[in-house]
C-alpha positions in Angstrom: -34.6 38.4 19.3 -34.2 34.6 19.4 -32.1 34.8 16.2 -29.8 37.3 17.8 -29.3 35.0 20.8 -28.6 32.1 18.6 -26.0 34.1 16.6 -24.3 35.2 19.8 -24.1 31.6 21.0 -22.7 30.6 17.6 -20.0 33.3 17.8 -19.0 32.3 21.4 -18.8 28.6 20.4 -16.7 29.5 17.4 -14.3 31.5 19.5 -14.0 28.7 22.0 -13.2 26.3 19.1 -10.6 28.7 17.7 -9.0 29.1 21.2 -8.8 25.3 21.7 -7.3 24.8 18.3 -4.6 27.4 19.1 -3.8 25.7 22.4 -3.5 22.3 20.5 -1.1 23.9 17.9 1.0 25.4 20.7 1.3 22.1 22.5 2.2 20.2 19.3 4.8 22.7 18.2 5.8 23.5 14.6 5.1 21.2 11.7 8.8 20.3 11.4 9.4 17.4 8.9 12.5 16.2 10.8 11.2 15.2 14.2 12.6 11.6 13.8 16.1 13.0 13.0 16.3 14.4 16.5 15.9 10.9 17.9 18.9 9.6 16.1 22.3 9.4 17.6 25.5 7.8 16.2 26.1 6.5 12.7 23.3 5.6 10.2 22.6 1.9 10.0 24.2 0.3 6.9 22.3 -1.2 4.0 24.0 -3.4 1.4 21.4 -5.4 -0.5 22.4 -7.4 -3.5 20.3 -8.8 -6.3 19.8 -12.5 -5.6 17.0 -13.7 -8.0 15.4 -12.6 -11.2 11.9 -13.9 -11.9 11.3 -14.2 -15.6 8.0 -15.3 -17.1 5.7 -12.3 -17.7 5.4 -10.8 -21.2 3.7 -7.6 -20.2 4.2 -4.7 -17.8 4.1 -5.9 -14.1 1.8 -3.7 -12.1 1.7 -5.5 -8.7 3.3 -8.1 -6.5 2.6 -9.4 -3.0 4.4 -11.9 -0.8 2.7 -14.7 1.0 2.8 -14.0 4.8 2.4 -17.7 5.6 5.9 -18.8 4.4 7.7 -15.6 3.1 8.8 -17.7 0.1 5.9 -17.6 -2.3 4.7 -14.4 -4.0 2.1 -13.5 -6.6 2.5 -11.0 -9.4 0.0 -9.4 -11.8 0.9 -8.3 -15.3 -0.9 -6.8 -18.3 -0.1 -9.9 -20.2 -3.3 -11.1 -18.5 -1.9 -13.5 -16.0 -1.3 -13.9 -12.3 1.8 -16.0 -11.5 2.6 -17.7 -8.3 6.4 -17.8 -7.8 8.7 -19.7 -5.5 11.1 -16.9 -4.6 13.9 -19.2 -3.6 14.0 -21.4 -6.7 12.4 -18.8 -9.1 10.1 -21.6 -10.3 6.6 -20.8 -11.4 4.3 -22.7 -9.1 1.0 -21.7 -10.8 -0.3 -19.4 -13.5 -3.8 -18.0 -13.5 -5.2 -16.6 -16.8 -7.5 -13.6 -16.2 -10.6 -12.5 -18.0 -9.3 -9.0 -18.2 -5.6 -8.2 -18.9 -6.0 -4.7 -17.4 -5.0 -5.8 -13.9 -3.7 -3.2 -11.4 -3.4 -5.1 -8.1 -3.0 -8.5 -6.5 -2.9 -9.9 -3.0 -2.0 -13.2 -1.2 -4.3 -14.4 1.6 -2.7 -14.9 5.0 -3.6 -18.7 4.8 -1.8 -19.0 1.4 -5.0 -20.6 -0.1 -6.2 -17.7 -2.1 -5.1 -14.8 -4.3 -7.1 -11.8 -5.4 -6.7 -9.3 -8.2 -8.6 -6.5 -9.9 -8.2 -3.5 -12.3 -10.1 -1.8 -15.0 -12.9 -4.4 -14.9 -14.0 -2.8 -11.6 -14.1 -6.3 -10.0 -12.2 -8.0 -7.2 -11.7 -11.6 -8.4 -10.7 -14.2 -5.8 -9.0 -17.4 -7.0 -8.3 -20.6 -5.0 -4.7 -21.9 -5.4 -4.3 -25.5 -6.5 -0.7 -25.3 -5.2 -2.1 -24.8 -1.7 -3.5 -28.3 -1.7 -0.1 -29.8 -2.3 -0.1 -30.0 -6.1 3.2 -28.8 -7.6 1.9 -28.7 -11.2 1.6 -25.3 -12.9 -2.1 -24.6 -13.4 -2.7 -22.5 -16.5 -6.1 -23.8 -17.6 -7.9 -21.2 -19.7 -11.1 -22.3 -18.1 -10.0 -21.5 -14.5 -12.8 -19.5 -12.8 -12.6 -17.4 -9.7 -14.3 -18.6 -6.6 -15.7 -15.1 -6.0 -16.2 -12.0 -8.0 -16.9 -8.9 -5.9 -18.8 -6.3 -7.8 -20.0 -3.0 -6.3 -17.3 -0.5 -7.2 -18.1 2.0 -10.0 -14.5 2.6 -10.9 -11.3 0.7 -11.4 -9.9 -1.4 -8.6 -6.6 0.1 -7.5 -5.7 -2.1 -4.5 -6.9 -5.1 -2.5 -5.7 -6.7 0.7 -7.0 -9.8 2.5 -7.8 -9.5 6.2 -8.4 -13.3 6.3 -9.9 -15.9 3.9 -13.4 -14.5 4.6 -12.8 -10.7 4.4 -11.0 -8.5 1.9 -10.5 -4.8 1.7 -10.5 -3.0 -1.7 -9.9 0.5 -2.9 -11.2 2.1 -6.1 -11.2 5.0 -8.5 -14.7 5.6 -7.5 -13.3 7.3 -4.3 -14.4 4.5 -2.0 -12.9 1.6 0.0 -15.0 -1.5 0.6 -14.7 -4.2 3.3 -16.2 -7.4 1.7 -17.6 -10.6 3.0 -16.0 -13.0 0.5 -18.4 -15.9 1.0 -21.6 -13.9 0.5 -19.9 -11.6 -2.1 -21.5 -8.6 -0.4 -20.0 -5.3 1.0 -19.9 -5.2 4.8 -18.8 -1.6 5.1 -18.3 1.1 2.4 -15.9 3.9 3.3 -16.5 7.1 1.2 -14.6 9.9 2.9 -12.1 10.6 0.1 -12.8 13.3 -2.5 -11.0 11.5 -5.4 -9.6 8.2 -6.6 -8.3 6.0 -3.8 -5.0 4.5 -4.9 -3.8 2.3 -2.1 -4.7 0.7 1.2 -2.6 -0.9 4.0 -3.8 -2.9 6.9 -2.8 -2.6 10.5 -2.6 -5.4 13.0 -5.4 -7.9 12.4 -7.3 -5.5 10.3 -8.4 -3.4 13.3 -7.3 -0.2 11.4 -6.3 0.6 7.9 -4.9 3.6 6.0 -5.7 4.7 2.5 -4.0 7.1 0.1 -5.8 9.1 -2.5 -5.5 11.5 -5.5 -7.0 14.1 -3.2 -3.4 14.4 -1.8 -4.5 13.0 1.6 -4.1 9.8 3.6 -7.0 8.7 5.9 -7.1 6.3 8.7 -10.2 4.1 9.2 -11.4 1.7 11.9 -13.9 -0.8 10.4 -15.6 -1.4 13.7 -16.6 2.3 14.0 -16.9 2.4 10.8 -15.7 5.8 9.6 -12.7 7.9 9.0 -11.0 8.7 12.3 -8.1 10.8 11.0 -7.0 12.7 7.9 -3.4 13.5 7.1 -2.5 16.2 4.7 0.9 17.5 3.5 1.5 16.1 0.0 1.1 18.4 -3.0 0.0 15.7 -5.4 -1.6 12.3 -5.7 -0.8 9.8 -2.9 0.0 6.6 -4.9 1.0 4.2 -2.1 0.6 3.8 1.7 2.3 1.3 4.0 1.6 0.7 7.7 4.5 0.8 10.0 5.3 -2.6 11.6 3.8 -1.8 15.0 0.7 -0.2 13.3 1.2 3.1 15.2 2.3 5.0 12.1 2.4 4.8 8.3 4.3 6.1 5.3 3.0 7.6 2.0 4.5 7.9 -1.5 3.3 10.6 -3.8 3.6 12.0 -7.3 5.2 15.1 -5.6 8.5 13.1 -5.4 8.4 12.7 -1.7 7.6 10.1 0.9 6.2 11.2 4.3 6.1 9.5 7.7 2.9 10.2 9.7 2.4 9.2 13.4 -1.2 8.3 14.2 -0.7 8.8 18.0 0.5 12.4 17.8 -1.5 13.0 14.7 1.3 14.7 12.8 4.0 14.3 10.1 7.4 13.2 11.7 9.6 12.9 8.6 9.8 13.6 4.9 12.0 11.6 2.4 13.0 13.5 -0.7 16.0 14.7 -2.7 16.1 17.8 -4.9 17.6 15.7 -7.7 14.5 13.4 -7.7 11.9 14.8 -9.9 9.7 11.8 -10.6 6.8 10.2 -8.9 6.8 7.4 -6.3 4.8 4.3 -7.2 5.1 2.2 -4.1 6.5 2.1 -0.6 7.4 -0.6 1.9 9.1 -0.8 5.3 11.7 -3.3 6.4 10.6 -5.7 9.2 12.2 -3.6 11.9 11.0 -0.3 10.4 14.6 1.1 10.3 14.4 1.4 6.5 11.8 2.7 4.1 11.9 1.4 0.5 10.4 3.4 -2.3 9.9 2.6 -6.0 10.3 5.4 -8.5 9.3 6.2 -12.1 12.9 6.7 -12.9 13.6 3.0 -12.8 15.1 3.0 -9.3 14.3 1.8 -5.8 15.7 3.8 -2.9 16.2 2.5 0.6 15.8 5.4 3.0 17.0 5.5 6.7 13.7 6.0 8.5 15.1 8.2 11.2 17.6 10.4 9.4 15.8 10.5 6.0 19.2 9.8 4.3 19.6 7.5 1.4 20.9 4.2 2.6 21.1 2.5 -0.8 19.9 3.1 -4.4 19.0 0.0 -6.4 19.2 0.5 -10.2 18.7 -2.9 -11.7 15.5 -2.4 -13.7 15.2 -0.9 -17.2 11.8 0.6 -16.8 9.4 2.0 -14.2 9.5 0.3 -10.8 5.8 -0.3 -10.3 5.6 -2.3 -7.1 7.8 -3.4 -4.2 7.4 -5.6 -1.1 9.3 -6.9 1.8 8.4 -10.5 2.9 7.1 -11.2 6.4 10.4 -12.7 7.5 12.1 -9.4 6.6 14.8 -11.2 4.7 14.0 -10.2 1.1 12.8 -7.3 -1.0 11.0 -7.8 -4.2 10.7 -5.2 -6.9 8.5 -5.4 -10.0 8.8 -3.3 -13.1 7.3 -2.4 -16.4 10.4 -4.2 -17.9 8.4 -7.4 -17.2 10.8 -8.6 -14.5 10.6 -9.2 -10.8 13.9 -8.9 -8.9 14.6 -10.2 -5.4 17.2 -8.4 -3.2 18.6 -9.6 0.1 
C-alpha cells in the first residue's frame, strides 16, 4: 500500500515538473538562432583591419598565444619547437624566451600582473614561470636551465587551457574531463570541477574570476561559479566538439567555436542561444574565438587558414583575414581593444589593427 502511495506521489511530482517545463518553454519562445539580429537597425558596422606586424622566431607549429592585460603590448606564444616566447607587439622584438621540458605544449597564459606566464600540454602539468623581463631586465633569457616556479600536477590527461585569475590562482582544463582551480603557492587544487562527460578544451574567465565558462568534446559549454562550487548552467546546441569559448566583455554571455563549423552566442541571463555564426561554404572546424573590446565583433580562427570577423548582432561576415599559410590555431584581442593577434601552424604570429 505504501509503495502505491509513493508511486502516485512520484507521478504527481513528475507531472508538475513537466507542466512547469512547458510553461518555461512557452515564456522563452522558440529556439531561434537569430534573436540578436532583431535588435539591429541600420547598416552593419564596418571592419577594415590591416596586417601591421609579423612576429617571426618560432620554428614549430604555434598552438597558443595570450596578450598581457597589464600593458596590451606584450604577449606570450607557445610553440612545438619547445619554447615560450615573450614578444613586444609594437617593436616585434623578442623580450624573453623560455625553453620547456616538453615540446608538446598546447596552451599558455599571461598573469594579470605581467610577472608570470604559464603553459601546459601533453605532459599533464601546468608550469608557471617568473619573467625576468618583469623586473626591468631587457635581455632575452633563454637559459636551458631555467626552472618553473611551480609545477601543478593533478590532471590525468593533457592540459588544454590555462588562465590566471591572479598571481596566486590559476584555472586549468584538461583531457581528463575536469577543470581545476589551483593555489599556485601551495601547488594544490582548491576546487575540482568534474561536470563534463569528455575532454575539456577551453576555459574563459568572467569578471574577477567570479564565474567561468568551459567548452568540451561532449558538445556542450558549462558555466561554473567557483564559490558554489559547481556547474550552474549547461548550454547545448553544437553538433561536435567545442574547441574554444570566450566570455563576452560584460561577462553576461559567451561565445563558442566548434568542429561543426559554427560559432554560437549564448546569453547566461536568459539561459538560451541568441545567435549562430556560420556559412554553408565553410566546412572546416573552428579553433579559437575572441570578442572585440566593445563586443560588436566576434573573431574566429579556422582550419582553412583564415580568421573571420563576424558582426555580433547580424551574424554577417565583416572581414575575412587570409594572411596565414596554415591552420590558424589561436587568436586574441588585447585588453586595450586595439590589436588582434593570430597564431598559426605556419610558425608565424600576425598582428592586425
